[in-house]
C-alpha positions as a LaTeX table, in Angstrom:
\begin{tabular}{lrrr}
\hline
Residue & $x$ (\AA) & $y$ (\AA) & $z$ (\AA) \\
\hline
Met1 & $-2.86$ & 0.68 & 14.92 \\
Ser2 & $-1.30$ & 4.61 & 15.16 \\
Gly3 & $-1.57$ & 6.78 & 12.00 \\
Pro4 & 1.10 & 6.38 & 9.39 \\
Ser5 & 4.71 & 8.37 & 9.63 \\
Ile6 & 3.87 & 10.29 & 6.28 \\
Val7 & 0.17 & 11.60 & 6.11 \\
Leu8 & $-1.15$ & 12.73 & 3.48 \\
Gly9 & $-4.45$ & 14.41 & 4.35 \\
Ile10 & $-6.74$ & 12.05 & 1.97 \\
Ala11 & $-8.28$ & 9.66 & 5.00 \\
Leu12 & $-8.03$ & 6.63 & 2.44 \\
Met13 & $-5.06$ & 7.01 & 1.35 \\
Asp14 & $-3.61$ & 7.60 & 5.57 \\
Glu15 & $-6.05$ & 4.60 & 6.16 \\
Asp16 & $-4.05$ & 2.04 & 4.39 \\
His17 & $-0.94$ & 3.63 & 4.53 \\
Ala18 & $-1.59$ & 3.11 & 8.30 \\
Val19 & $-2.67$ & $-0.35$ & 7.66 \\
Leu20 & 1.14 & $-1.14$ & 5.71 \\
Glu21 & 3.26 & 0.30 & 7.88 \\
Cys22 & 1.31 & $-1.89$ & 10.21 \\
Leu23 & 1.94 & $-5.04$ & 8.97 \\
Leu24 & 5.54 & $-4.59$ & 6.97 \\
Thr25 & 6.39 & $-3.27$ & 10.84 \\
Gln26 & 5.54 & $-7.29$ & 12.04 \\
Ala27 & 8.00 & $-8.76$ & 9.15 \\
Ala28 & 10.99 & $-7.68$ & 12.33 \\
Ser29 & 10.11 & $-9.41$ & 14.86 \\
Ile30 & 7.79 & $-12.67$ & 13.18 \\
Asp31 & 8.47 & $-16.15$ & 13.09 \\
Asp32 & 10.23 & $-18.06$ & 10.17 \\
Ala33 & 6.91 & $-20.12$ & 10.11 \\
Gly34 & 4.49 & $-16.92$ & 9.84 \\
Leu35 & 6.63 & $-14.92$ & 7.14 \\
Gln36 & 5.31 & $-16.23$ & 3.99 \\
Gly37 & 1.59 & $-15.40$ & 5.39 \\
Leu38 & 2.37 & $-12.07$ & 6.13 \\
Leu39 & 4.46 & $-11.46$ & 3.11 \\
Asp40 & 1.23 & $-12.35$ & 1.52 \\
Arg41 & $-1.17$ & $-9.91$ & 3.34 \\
Ile42 & 1.20 & $-7.36$ & 2.79 \\
Glu43 & 1.16 & $-8.34$ & $-1.37$ \\
Cys44 & $-2.71$ & $-8.49$ & $-1.40$ \\
Glu45 & $-2.90$ & $-5.18$ & 0.97 \\
Thr46 & $-0.30$ & $-3.46$ & $-1.54$ \\
Arg47 & $-2.70$ & $-4.47$ & $-4.33$ \\
Ala48 & $-5.56$ & $-3.21$ & $-2.86$ \\
His49 & $-4.31$ & $-0.03$ & $-1.82$ \\
Phe50 & $-2.52$ & 0.79 & $-5.55$ \\
Gln51 & $-5.96$ & 0.35 & $-7.02$ \\
Arg52 & $-7.75$ & 2.12 & $-4.72$ \\
Glu53 & $-5.31$ & 5.15 & $-5.04$ \\
Glu54 & $-5.72$ & 4.49 & $-8.70$ \\
Asp55 & $-9.57$ & 4.86 & $-8.32$ \\
Leu56 & $-9.09$ & 8.20 & $-6.97$ \\
Met57 & $-6.22$ & 9.79 & $-9.14$ \\
Arg58 & $-9.33$ & 8.53 & $-12.16$ \\
Asp59 & $-11.79$ & 10.62 & $-10.89$ \\
Ala60 & $-9.75$ & 13.72 & $-9.97$ \\
Ala61 & $-8.51$ & 12.97 & $-13.95$ \\
Leu62 & $-5.03$ & 13.34 & $-12.74$ \\
Thr63 & $-3.02$ & 13.44 & $-15.50$ \\
Val64 & 0.11 & 12.14 & $-13.57$ \\
Leu65 & $-2.25$ & 8.80 & $-13.59$ \\
Pro66 & $-0.32$ & 6.75 & $-16.42$ \\
Cys67 & 2.60 & 8.07 & $-14.54$ \\
His68 & 1.76 & 5.97 & $-11.52$ \\
Met69 & 0.13 & 3.56 & $-13.12$ \\
Ile70 & 3.49 & 2.35 & $-13.76$ \\
Gln71 & 5.26 & 2.53 & $-11.19$ \\
His72 & 2.76 & 0.64 & $-9.24$ \\
Glu73 & 3.32 & $-2.29$ & $-11.79$ \\
Leu74 & 7.07 & $-2.08$ & $-11.68$ \\
Phe75 & 7.11 & $-2.30$ & $-7.85$ \\
Leu76 & 4.53 & $-5.24$ & $-7.81$ \\
Gly77 & 6.54 & $-6.88$ & $-10.41$ \\
Gln78 & 9.58 & $-6.65$ & $-7.96$ \\
\hline
\end{tabular}
């Protein structure tokens, strides 16, 4: 697995983004039978990534956390 296309310099986030990019890339070539399973994996990994990111932001006491959490909720709602 290669690194993410956008590097933040925060190891946990960069690793998460690399995993998500790899999963999303697979969607272009997966057969119909495997697509739902892949989408489920993408959703699960995205939810876990958002939680880890929110935890990091909370630990850093970033004031933008509430707004960012709303962005996560909106993304997941779609």
